[in-house]
N, C-alpha and C positions, 0 to 999 in steps of 0.2 A: 690477389688470389681468389678472393671471395667472388668477384665478378666472373672469373674464369670458371669456378665451380658452379656458379649459377647458370652459366651458359651450357656447361656439360649436363646439368640437371634437366634443363629445358629440352635439350636435344634428346636425352634419354627418354623423357616423357613422350615426346613426339615420335620416337622410333617405334614405340609399342603402344599405339593409342587405345586399343581395346583394353589391355591390362591396366593401363593408367586410368582409363575411364572407370573401370570397376573399383579401383582403389579410391578414387575421388568420390564415387557414388557411395561407397561403404562409409566413408568418413562423413559425408554430407548428410546421409540418412541419420546416423547416430547423433551428429551435432544438431540437426533440425529437431529431432524428437527431444533431445536433452534440453536445448535452449528454450523450447516452447514451455516446458514445465519450470525451468529455472527462472524465466522471465515472470511467469505468474507468481511464483514464490517470492521473487525479488520485490515485485510491486506490493504484494500483500504484507511483507515484513519491512518495508521501507519506512524511514522516518518522515512523517508527514509535515513536520514543522521543525527542521533541524536547528534553526537559529534560537529556538526557545524551548525545545522539548524538555530540557532539564529544569525549567523554571515553572512549567505548567503542571498542576497536580489535580488529579481527579479525587474528589472528597467522598468518602463513604462513612456513614454513621450507622452503627449496628443497632438499629431499633427493632429488630425482627423478633418473631415469636420464639421463646426459648425451647418450646416443645416441637418445633417444626423447622428444621434446617432450611435455609433459603436456597442453598446451592449444593446439591448432590451430597447432602449429609456431612459437609465439611464445616458447617456453621460459619460460612463466609458472610460478611455484611452485605446488605442489598446493593445492587449496582446503582440504584437511583435513590432519591431522597423524598421525604414527605414535604408537603407545603409548609407545615409548621416549622420544620427544621431548616428548610431552605431560606425561609423569610427571616428566621432568627439569625442565621449566619450572615445573610445579606445586611441586616440591620446593624450587626456588630461591627462590620467593616474592619475586620482584623487582618485581612490580607491586603497586599499592595493593590491587587485587583481581584474581583470575584464575580462569578456569573452563574446564575441559575437560569436554566432554559428548558424548553420542551418543544415538541414538534406538533404542528397543527395543519389543517387544510382549510382553505377558504375558496370562495368563488369570486373571481375577478370579473367585474362587469365593465368592458371597454366603453368609451364614450361614443364611438362611431355607431351610427344606426345599423350599419351592415355587419358589425362585429358581434359575434356570439359570446356569451359568458363562458369562461372556462375555469377549471379547478387549478389552484396553485398550492404548493406546499409552503408552510410558514414556519419560521423559527421565532418563537416567542422568547425574548431575551432582554438583556439590560445593556446600558450604554457601554459598559466595559468590554462587551463581547468583541467589538471591532478592533480596538487597540490591543487587546489581550491576545487575540489570535492573528495579529498582523494582517488584517484585511486591507486591501488597497481599493481605492475608489477611482472611477472614471469621472464622475461628477459628484460634487458635494462631499458629504461625510456622514458619520453616524450621528444619532441624537445625543443630547447631553443628559446629565443626571436630573436636571429639572424636568425634562420630559418624562422620565420615569416616575418622579414624585407627583407630577401634575396630571398624569393619565392623558398626555397629549397623543392624539391619533396621528402619529407620524409613521412613515414606512421607508425602509431601504429596499431598493429593487436589485435583483441580480441583473447582470448585463444582458442576459438572454430575454428576461421579461421586459426590460426597457426597450430592447430592439423590437419585440413583438407588439408592445402597446404604444410606444412613442417613436418608433422608427429609428431608435438609436440617438435621438436628439437629447440635449440637456433638459431633463424633465424636472429639475429642482424647482420646488414651489408649486408644481402642478398637483392635481389630485387624482387619486385612483379610488374606485369604489370596490370595497371588499365585503362580500356577504351583507350588502345593504347599508354599509357605513362608509363615509368618505375619510380618506387618509391623505395627508400631505407628504409628498415625496421630499426627503431631505438628503438622500444619497443614492448613487448607483454604483454598485460594486464592479470592480474589474474581475477578470477570470478568477474563480475560486473553486478548485476541485481537489481538496486534500485527499490523498489515498494512503492509508485508510482514513475514513471520516472519523477521526479520533475523538472529537468532542461529543459524539453520540453513537458509540459502538453498539449500545443496547438496541437501537432501532435500525441497525444495518451498517456494518463497518465499511461496506463498499457501495452503499447507495449514494445518489447524488445529493449535494447540499441543497438546502431549501431555496426556494425561488424568491421569497420575500422575507423581511425581518421587521417585526413590530415589537413595541414594548411589552414585556411580560405582564406588567400590571394592567395594561389595557386588555390583554387576552383574558385575564382573570375577571376583571370588572364586567366585561360584556359576555362572559361565559362562552368564549369561543371554543369550538370542539378540540378535543385532545386526540392526537394520533400516537400510535406506538404502544409500548408496554405500560400497563398500570397494574401493580401488584399490591394486594392488601392482605394482611394477616389477621385483621379483625374486621367484622362487618361494619359498614358505615352506620353510625348511630344517628339515624334520621334521614330526611329527604332534602334535596336541594343542594345548591353549590356550597353553602356554608358548612353543611354537615360533611360534605366530601373534603373540603379544604382542611377541616379539623380532624380528619380521620388518620388512620395509620396506613394510608395508601401511598406507596412510593411511585412517583411518576416524573420526577424532575432530575435532570442531570446537573451536577454542580462541579464547577472548576474554580481553582484559586491560583493566582500567579504569585509565586514566592521567589524572590530574586536570589536568595542565597540560603545556605544551610541553617543559619541562625533564624531567619524568618520561617523556615520550614519547622524547626523545633518549637518556636513560639506558637505557630499555628496549630501544631499537633497538641501542644499543651492546652491550647484554647478549646479545641474540639473535645478533648478528653474531659476538661472541666465542664464543658457544656453537657456532655453525656452524664456526668455525675450529678449535675443539677437536675437533669430530666429524670434520673433514677429516683431522686427524692420526691419528684412529683408523680411517681408511679409509672413512668415510661421506661424504655430501654431495659427490659428485664434480663437481657443476657449479659454475660461478663463483658467487660470493656474490650472492644475489638474494632476500633475505628482505624481507617486506612487513609494514607496519602500516597498515591502512586503517580510518578511522573508519566509522561506520554508513552514512552517505550515500555515502562513497567506495566502500564495499564493495557497496552496492546498484548503483552505476553500473558498477563493475568486473564484476559478475555479470550485467549487462544485464537487471535485473529487469523493466524496461519493454522488451519485445521490439520488434524492428523492425516486425513485423506490426501491433502496436498503434499505432506512430507513423504507419505508412502509412494505417491506418484513420482516425486522427485527421485527417490531411491531406485524405483523401477526404471526411470529414464536413464540414470547413470549406469545401471546394469546393462541396459540395451546398448548404450554407447560402448561399454566394455566388450560386448559381443561383436559389435561392428569392428572394434580394434583388433580382436582376434582374427577376424576375416582379413583385415588389412595386413596383419603380420604374415599370414599365409601367402597373400598375393605378393607382398614385397619380397618374401623369401624366394618365391618362384622366379620373380623377375631378377633379383640380384644374383642368384645362383646361375641363372641363365646367362649372365654376363661374366661368368668365371673366366672364360678365355680372355676377354678384354682386360679384366682385372689382373690376371697373371702376366699378360704381356706388359702392362704398365709397370708391374712390380719388377719384371726382368729388365726393363729400361731404366730403373732407378727410382720409381715412385715409392715413397714410404707408405707403410701401412696406415699411419695416422692421416696422411693426406687423402688417401683413398676413403678412409672412414669419414672424414669431414665432407668429402665430395658427395658420398651417398646419403649422409645425414641431411645435407642441404637439399638433395633431391627429395628426401622424405618430407622435409619442411615445405617444399613447393607443393607437394601433393596435399599436405595438410592445409596450406593456404587456399588452394583451389577448392578443397572440400569445405572449408569454413565459409567461403563466399557463397557456394551453392547451398550450404546448410542454412545460411541466413535466409535465403529465399524460402527454403522448406519450413523454417521456423515461422516466418511471416505467414505462410499458408496455414500452418498449424494454429496460430493465434487467431486468424480469421475464422477457422473452423470452430474454435471454442466460442468466438463471439456469435457466430450463427447459431450454435447449439444452445447457448445460455442467454443470448440477447443482451438487453441493457444492463443486466445485473453485473456483467463482467466487462462492461465497456471501458472502465478506467484501468483494467488490469491486463489488457492485451496489446500494449504498445511497447516497443523497444526503444530505449534511449541509447546514447552513445556508450554508456557503460556496458550495456548488454551486447551491443554490436562488437565492441573491442573484446569483451569476454568470449564471445563466440569465436572470433578469429584466433584469439590467443589459445583457447581450449583446443581448437582444431589443430593448430600448429604443434602444440605440446603433445597432443595425442598422437599425431603422426610421427613426431620425433621418438616418442616412447615405443611406438609400434615398429619403428625402423631400427631400433637398437640391436635386436637379436639378428634380423636378416643381414644387417650391415656387418656385424661381427663375424657371422658365419662366412659371408662372402669374402671378407678380407683375411680370413684365417686359412684359406685354401692355399696349399703349397704350389707355387708357380711352376715348378719343374714338371710335376705330374700333368698339369693342364697343357703345358707347351708341347709335351710329347704327343698329345692327342690332336694337335692342330695340323 
């Protein structure tokens, strides 16, 4: 029977193409607008590392000024960490893995005579960064702990930089010159574009990952430039790099991998004990307020999905509702216009339930067509956002299969809901009165 009702629905749609086109267009416009915003919100709020998000924790130590709230008057701990504290935690080695890192920029000087130097972004980090965040390699791998300790000038390249500098060849063992110093290539990353960029939300949740990776201690030793946010609640006592490193300036992101709840509790106890120790030394003047947030908790804490995006999502859903109201009116006009046919079928023995199912299937076909067309409109909407905001939203304007199926499903469900009242009205008409008018 389903195939029979499907055939009747298609014939009905073809019988009145103008009215059918208007209904499909109404649903398509609503779905297109709604799915454009839903897709952006979906990407912004997605889990960037689902296999380990509950084991990776952003560490916050509350070392801030007691008389000056760091975050909107809520006395939240700083998002980042001072060099003193980050190195103390790295030295303690209390987590299964731990990583202190910051962002930098360097000038890469290609070896070819015809190649011009160009700027690259750098992530200054530790050996644990690569296994901790599940990075995959095309060639080679990350450096080891000995490289961190011995200040070895090694580098991991992104796939894009390896393509640009070495033509995509296996560059392991070769050298690249960065801001006047040679570094040996030990690894080339595979594609790595987490959205959001969870490990450094402070410097841009939706910015691209860095293009090269070098040991953190090397960056400090050679006083490489620091990019991103640096917040100080006390003036730096003196000049030079040593004074800055010993200051109360927070500029380092710190993450710890804790495999289960017991490790989390032990690490929390450790950082609280560390804070108490620092209080005895005259630091950490505020009440104990250290934090361990896993990846998704950290995304929520940092409000990665901004209020404006949520407002736009609500408005898009309201717009879809308005489109459905129009669709209800069009379906009502169409189904009531078929009252003669419906009454004749009723007189010939068709049940009210069979007629109801038939017209609901027709509504579903309208929704399916509207969903397919709406996908095209959503794609155009995402391209428009990309053109408007440029590279900043490049990673947020693509639809995966989840969003495609969501669009189709939302369109069909919307059309079925819109078809409920018109179908009920059409099937409730008394056959006798309509047959007398024929």
